C-alpha positions in Angstrom: -0.3 0.0 -0.5 1.4 3.5 -1.2 1.8 6.1 2.2 2.5 3.6 5.1 5.5 1.3 5.9 4.7 -2.5 5.6 5.7 -3.0 9.3 3.3 0.1 10.6 0.9 -1.9 8.4 1.6 -4.8 9.6 1.1 -3.1 13.5 -1.9 -2.0 12.9 -3.4 -5.1 11.6 -2.4 -6.7 14.8 -4.8 -4.4 16.5 -7.7 -4.3 14.4 -7.8 -8.0 14.8 -6.9 -7.9 18.4 -10.0 -5.5 18.7 -11.8 -7.8 16.7 -12.3 -5.5 13.7 -10.9 -7.8 11.1 -10.3 -11.6 10.4 -6.5 -13.1 9.0 -6.7 -16.3 7.2 -3.2 -17.6 6.2 -3.0 -19.4 3.0 -0.5 -22.7 2.5 1.4 -20.9 -0.6 4.8 -20.3 -1.8 4.7 -17.0 -1.6 2.9 -17.0 2.5 -0.5 -15.3 1.2 -2.4 -13.6 4.3 -6.4 -12.2 3.2 -7.7 -9.6 5.9 -11.3 -8.7 5.7 -13.9 -7.0 8.1 -15.8 -9.4 11.0 -19.4 -8.6 11.9 -18.0 -5.7 14.4 -15.9 -4.3 11.4 -18.7 -3.8 9.3 -20.8 -2.3 11.8 -18.4 0.6 12.3 -19.1 1.6 8.3 -21.6 4.5 8.5 -19.3 5.9 11.5 -16.1 6.5 9.3 -18.4 7.6 6.6 -19.9 10.1 8.9 -16.5 10.8 10.0 -15.3 11.3 6.1 -17.7 14.2 5.5 -16.9 15.9 9.0 -13.5 15.7 7.6 -14.7 17.4 4.2 -16.9 19.5 5.7 -13.7 21.4 7.8 
């Protein structure tokens, strides 16, 4: 991802996983592949993020 270092991205994803916002799925492939998906808890945050974006655009 542009604009974020791999280390920072990894730390943030671990935090989100620890809080139950995303789930991590590891695939037994070479090279290793990992996918993250939103949990139900994470999906419930969508409307909050939309409102925060609207607020920020109107500052």
